[in-house]
C-alpha positions as CSV (number, residue, x, y, z in Angstrom):
1,M,-49.4,17.4,-4.6
2,I,-47.6,14.3,-6.4
3,M,-48.5,11.1,-5.3
4,E,-47.1,7.7,-7.0
5,K,-48.2,4.2,-6.6
6,Y,-47.3,1.2,-8.2
7,V,-49.6,-1.3,-9.4
8,K,-49.6,-4.4,-11.7
9,L,-51.6,-4.9,-14.9
10,G,-54.4,-7.6,-14.5
11,E,-54.5,-10.3,-16.9
12,R,-57.0,-8.6,-18.4
13,G,-55.3,-5.4,-18.9
14,Q,-57.2,-3.9,-16.3
15,V,-55.4,-1.0,-13.7
16,V,-56.5,-0.8,-10.1
17,I,-56.2,2.9,-9.1
18,P,-54.6,2.6,-5.7
19,K,-57.4,3.9,-3.0
20,E,-55.3,6.3,-1.6
21,I,-55.4,8.0,-5.6
22,R,-58.7,7.8,-5.5
23,D,-59.9,9.2,-2.5
24,A,-57.1,12.5,-3.1
25,M,-59.2,12.6,-7.1
26,H,-62.4,12.0,-5.3
27,L,-63.1,9.3,-7.7
28,R,-66.3,7.2,-7.3
29,K,-67.4,3.7,-8.7
30,T,-68.3,3.5,-12.3
31,Q,-66.9,7.1,-12.8
32,R,-65.4,7.5,-16.3
33,I,-61.6,8.6,-16.7
34,K,-59.6,9.7,-20.1
35,M,-56.5,7.5,-20.5
36,I,-54.2,9.5,-23.2
37,N,-50.8,8.1,-24.4
38,I,-48.2,10.7,-24.6
39,G,-44.8,9.0,-26.0
40,S,-44.0,6.1,-23.3
41,E,-46.5,7.8,-20.9
42,I,-50.3,7.3,-19.8
43,V,-51.8,9.9,-18.4
44,M,-55.3,9.5,-16.9
45,R,-57.5,11.8,-16.0
46,P,-61.1,12.2,-14.7
47,L,-63.7,13.4,-17.2
48,K,-66.4,15.9,-15.7
49,E,-69.7,14.2,-14.4
50,E,-71.7,13.6,-17.6
51,K,-75.7,13.7,-16.5
52,E,-78.3,11.4,-17.7
53,P,-80.9,13.4,-19.2
54,E,-83.7,12.2,-17.2
55,D,-81.5,12.9,-13.9
56,T,-81.4,17.0,-15.4
57,V,-85.4,16.6,-16.0
58,L,-85.5,15.2,-12.3
59,E,-83.6,17.7,-10.8
60,I,-85.7,20.3,-12.6
61,L,-89.0,18.7,-11.1
62,K,-87.6,18.7,-7.8
63,K,-87.4,22.2,-7.7
64,V,-90.4,23.1,-8.9
65,K,-93.7,22.7,-6.9
66,L,-96.2,21.6,-9.2
67,T,-100.1,21.1,-7.8
68,E,-102.2,18.2,-9.0
69,K,-104.1,20.7,-11.0
70,D,-100.9,21.3,-13.0
71,W,-100.3,17.3,-13.3
72,K,-103.6,17.1,-14.7
73,E,-103.3,20.0,-17.2
74,I,-99.9,17.9,-18.5
75,Q,-101.5,15.1,-18.6
76,R,-104.1,16.8,-20.9
77,E,-101.8,18.3,-23.2
78,R,-99.9,15.0,-23.7
79,D,-103.1,13.6,-24.4
80,E,-104.0,15.8,-26.7
81,R,-101.0,15.4,-28.9
């Protein structure tokens, strides 16, 4: 689907992506977008989600059911280092 909207460049060079386009593209606040200059055209592409390493670790830990004994073993091994 092609959607065309007109926007103004703000005083600080900022562009607001119209809500209809944000919704259609499933864009979220703080999502990174790649801007490409092709001749006299500007192309914007959302970047794939990049997870912080801590988020990946937390997701893994949520899937693994560790007992209190497991946690104590992990702490003991950490303390030995």
